[in-house]
N, C-alpha and C positions, 0 to 999 in steps of 0.2 A: 853629542848628537841624540836626537832620540830616537828609538827604534821604532819600525814600526806596531802597529796595534794588533795585525796578525800573527807576529809573533809571542805576543802577550797573548791572544786567545789558543793558542797551539799550544803556548807552555801551561796554560789552566787545562788544555783538556789532556796532556801528559801527567799532569800531576794527578788532575783525577782517576783516570787508570792508573795508574802508580798505586795509588793510595789502595783502592781495591786491591790489586793483583800484588803487592808487598803486604795486605793484611793473608793473603792465603799461601804463599811463599816464603814467608820468614817460618813460617808452619810447619810449611809441607814436607821436608826433609824429615824431621822430628815424627810427623803422624804417622810419615812411608814406612820411617822404623821401627818405630817404641808401639804403634798402634795398627800396622798392616803386617808387620814382621817384615819387611823386605830388606835387604841387602844395600851397603856402602856401595857395591858393582850397579845392583838394581837404579839408587839411585841415579849415579854418574849415567848410566843409558838412558833412564825418563827424560834427566834434564838438557843432556848431549843430542834426543832425539827430536827434544821440543823443539830448543832454539835452531837446530839447524833447518827444519819445516818451516820455520819464520824463513832463515834465510832465502832457503827454496824460493817460497811464494813472493817474496820482496822484488828478485828479479823481473816475473811474469806482473806483477803491479806496478813496477817501476818504467815498465818497455812500453805498457798499456796508456799509464799517465803519459808520456809522450808520443803516442802513435795519436790521440781523439784530443789531445790538448788540455785533461781535466783531470785536478788533481783532488778535489774535494769528494764528489763521488766513490771514490777507491778510501776516501779516507774515514767515509762514513759505514763504509759497509766492513770496512777492515774493524775498527773499534765496535761495532754493533756486534759481530760477530764472537770477539771475545767478552761483551757484554755478557751476551746469552749463552756462556760457557761456563757463566760463574756456578748457577745453581749446583752445577756438577759434580763440585769437589767436594761438598757437604752430604750429596745425595751418595759417593763411590763405597766401595765396601770394600774393593781387592787394586793389588797394584794395578792394571792392566784397567781397571776404571780410573784411577789417575792419569793414566800413562795415555789413555782415549781424551780424557778433558784438557791435558797439557796440549795435546797434538793438535784437538780443535781450536785452542786457544793462541796457540802460536802459527795459526797460520791467518788467526785475526789478522795478530801482531806483522806478519809477514806482507798483510797485504794492504796496512796500514803505513809499514815503515819508511819506505824509499819515496812515495807520493809526498808524504807529508814532509821529507828532508830538503824534498825539490822546491816543494810549496814554499819554505823558508826562502830558498837561494832564489826565486822566483821575486819574492815580497821585496828583499834585503838587497842594497847596495851594496855593490863587492867589498869597499872597507867597511863595512860592519859586521861582513860576515859571522865571526870569527865570535864577536860577542850575543849575534844574533843566536848562533848554536848553542854556546854557553848559558846562556839567557835560560833557554829552551829546557837546556839537559840539568839545570839548575832547578827550574821549575817542577820539573821531571822525577830530580830525586827528592825534592822537596816532599811530592806525595810516598818515592820510596820506603823516606824515615818515618812519614807519619804514619803509615801501615802498619809497620810493626809496631812500634808505638800505641797503636790503638788494639791491636791481637794481645798485645802484651798487657795492657787493662783490661782488655777481656775474659784474658783465660785468666786473671789473679779474680776478676769477680764471678767467673761461671766454674772455676775451679777446675780447667785444664778440659773445659768443654770442645775441641778443636771446630765442631760440625757449627758451633753456634757463631763463632767468629766466621766462618766461611760463610753464612747465612748472612751475615752484616754486610760481608764484602760486597756482595751485590747491590746495594746503595750506588755507593759511588760511584758507579762504573755504568749504572743508569743514568746519574748525572751527566758524564764525561760525553754519551749519546746525542743527548741533550742540545749541550753546548757545540759540537758541532753542527746540528741541526739548522740552529738557531742564532749564532753568534758568529762560529767561522766564517769569512765570506770570501771567495776564490777571486784575482784581480782579473781583470778584462785582457791584459797580456800573458796569464797563462795559455788560454785556448785558443792563440792566434796560431798555438803549435798542430791544431788539427788535421792540415791539407800534408802535413807530412807524410813520409814512405814510411811501412812497419819499420823501426830501428834495428832489427835485431837481422842486418845483411852485411855483408865481410866488409864493404864499404864505412857502412854506418859505424860499424865495430873501427875501422882505421883512423878513423879521426878520435877515438880514445888516445890523448897520447902519452909517451913512454912517462912522462912525471905520471900520469893517472895510474900507469900498471905499476908504478914500486911503491905510491900511497898502498894499494890492492894488497902487494904482496910481503910489505911491512907489517902491515895492520894482520895479515893469517899467521903472521910468526911468533908476533904480539900475543895473538889469541889462545896459542898453541900454552903460551907462559899462563896466561888469565884464564883459568878453567874456570867451572859455574862458581858462581857465591855458596851456593849449596855445600861446598865443600868449606866452608867460614864456619858456618852454621853445624855442620858435623864435628869439626874442632872443637869448638865450644862443648857442643853435649860429651865429646870425648874427653876434653877436661874434666868434667864434672859439673856443670851449670845445668840447673835444670831444667825442664820446657819452658816453664813459663816466664823464661830472662830467657831462654835464648834468642828470640828477636833481638834482644838488646846489640846484641852483637852486629845484624844491619842495620840497627838506628845509630851507632857510632859510624857505619863506614858512611851513613849517605848523609848523614848532619854534613862528616867530613866533605863528601863530593859534593853536596850540593853548594855551600860555601863557598867551595875552590872554583868551581866550574864556570861562574859568570868573569872572577878576576882573570883566570886563565886567559880566558876566551880574548876580554876585551885585550889583555898582553899579547894575547898572539895575531892582532891586528896591527901592534907595533914595532914588536921585537920577530928575530929569527925564527919560525916555527921549527925547527931542528932544532935550535937548541931546548925547547921547551918540551918538544918530545925526549931528550935525552933524558932532563929530569925524571921524565913521566915514566920511563924505562927503568931508571934509579931508582924513584920509587917503591916500586914493584916489587925487584930486588928484595929491596927491604924489608918488605913486605913479606917476603916468601921464607923468607930466613928466620926473622922475628914470629911468626906462624908456627916454621917446622921444629923452631925449640922453644916454643909454648907450652909451660907447666900447669898453670892456670889460668883460668877467666881474664884476667886483668890482661896477661898475656896477649891472649888472643884478642883482645878488644883492642889493646895498640896495636899489631898488625892489622884489624882490618882497618885501622883509621887510618893507615899509611894506604895500605889501598885505595882507599876512597879520595885520600890522595892523588895517586896513581891516577885513577878513572877522572877525578877534573882536570886534569894535567894536557889526558889524551882524548877524551871520546869526542868532546867537544871539537876541538882541535881537527881530530881526522877528517869530520864531515866538513869542516871547513874546507878542505886540505881537498876532497874530492868536489865539493861544488867550484873551485878554481881551478879545477884542473878539466873540467867537463865542458864540452859545448853546452849553449844553454838549452838547445834542444832534444839534449841527452842528455838533461840532470839525473832523472826517473831511471831510466838505462843504466848512469850512472850506478847510483846509487845500490840498484838491486842486483848490479855485478859486483858491490864492494861488500856488499850484506852477503851474497850467498858464500863468497869465499870465506868470509868471515865465520859465518854459519858454520861452512865445512869443519874448519880448524877448530870450533867451539867442540863441534860433536868430537871429532877425534881428540880432544884435550880434555873433554868429561869422561869418556871411556876412558883412556890413560890413568887418569886423576882416579878414576872408580878403580881399579884392575891395583895401580901402584897401594890403594889407601888399604886394599884386601889383602893383598898379597906382600906387601913389603910396611905395613904403615903410615899412618897420618905425617909425620917427619918427613919419611922420603918420597911423598906426591909433593911437596912444599919445596923440599931440594929441587926435586927436577922442574917444578914452575921457577924456579931463580936459574936455571940452565939455563933454559929456553927463553927466559930472559935476557941473558948474556949473549944470546946469537942475534936476538932481535937490536941489541944496542949494538954490538961487532956492525951488522949491516947497517947501521946508521949514521956510525961513525964512518963509514966507507965514504971516498969523495965523491959525491950523487949532493945533491941538491935538490930535497925535502920535499919545501915552498919559503 
């Protein structure tokens, strides 16, 4: 059965923004460390604050989209704000400037995230939601590996001119905003929620079932195990990969992620979702072990590939589980709560990873990630239904 055109349009939106973002983010950790003189702890702090900011903003935008019954305006504001922050990166001359740029960029991400995910659920039949979220995630990830590939080519051609790459990244961000404004359409059914009461009430939250809260709790523990991907890039630099080629690690991870997300999404519509989550956690444990033991760039690349397989198996599936566990008129709120809790966990995970990296070394950072993964796996194997 063919997926709705709106899913494809939102996938293109994600693709162009991720192309822009990853051109910057694939180089940002190395730029911070080698050009601006930041420490690994600073990188972890910046990444954690950035992602936590996005997650906090998501709950507010999700709630507002449920309350007013409109998703597209918030999606446009969120992507537009992220596009406006892109020039701040090439202009940055210190760590505080990068932190400010990441902070504002992630506020934009937070504003758009929950309404976009809720909009996909609004326009997609329940029997196709795994495939819909998988396709959006695959297209998002296509941009996420095209970005590092473009960054690597520009770095090689410009003799490692970080700021030139950051300026070029402004272009696809502008294209993204145009796609939302003129291509993405919001169904009339999404507007029918306009007369509902404000969603953040005790009665409204009571309608979020125990199945939803189980998904939130599981995702939080899993996020503690999967800290910022900036540490994959730092691991590559740590084993001796030159700055020009560091984006290859994200390319490898995202190629696997993009190739696996849609097939795993379709599979999740047909088989046990808990079984797929089990495999997803096993992939993460394997990736952490490989990265902990890595002695060269090839080993880091293998670990990144397995990490991408984990992402493909879990990220779209978790979104489908949230959509299925929430009432239709509370989907934006549900995605907001889900992303808020995951974001707080990511802040903790990134700060912990930065501290471990500084005080105990890269290997211990990934071993601790594997330990958190085992905790998530134990919770998943407990006698409880996930979906």
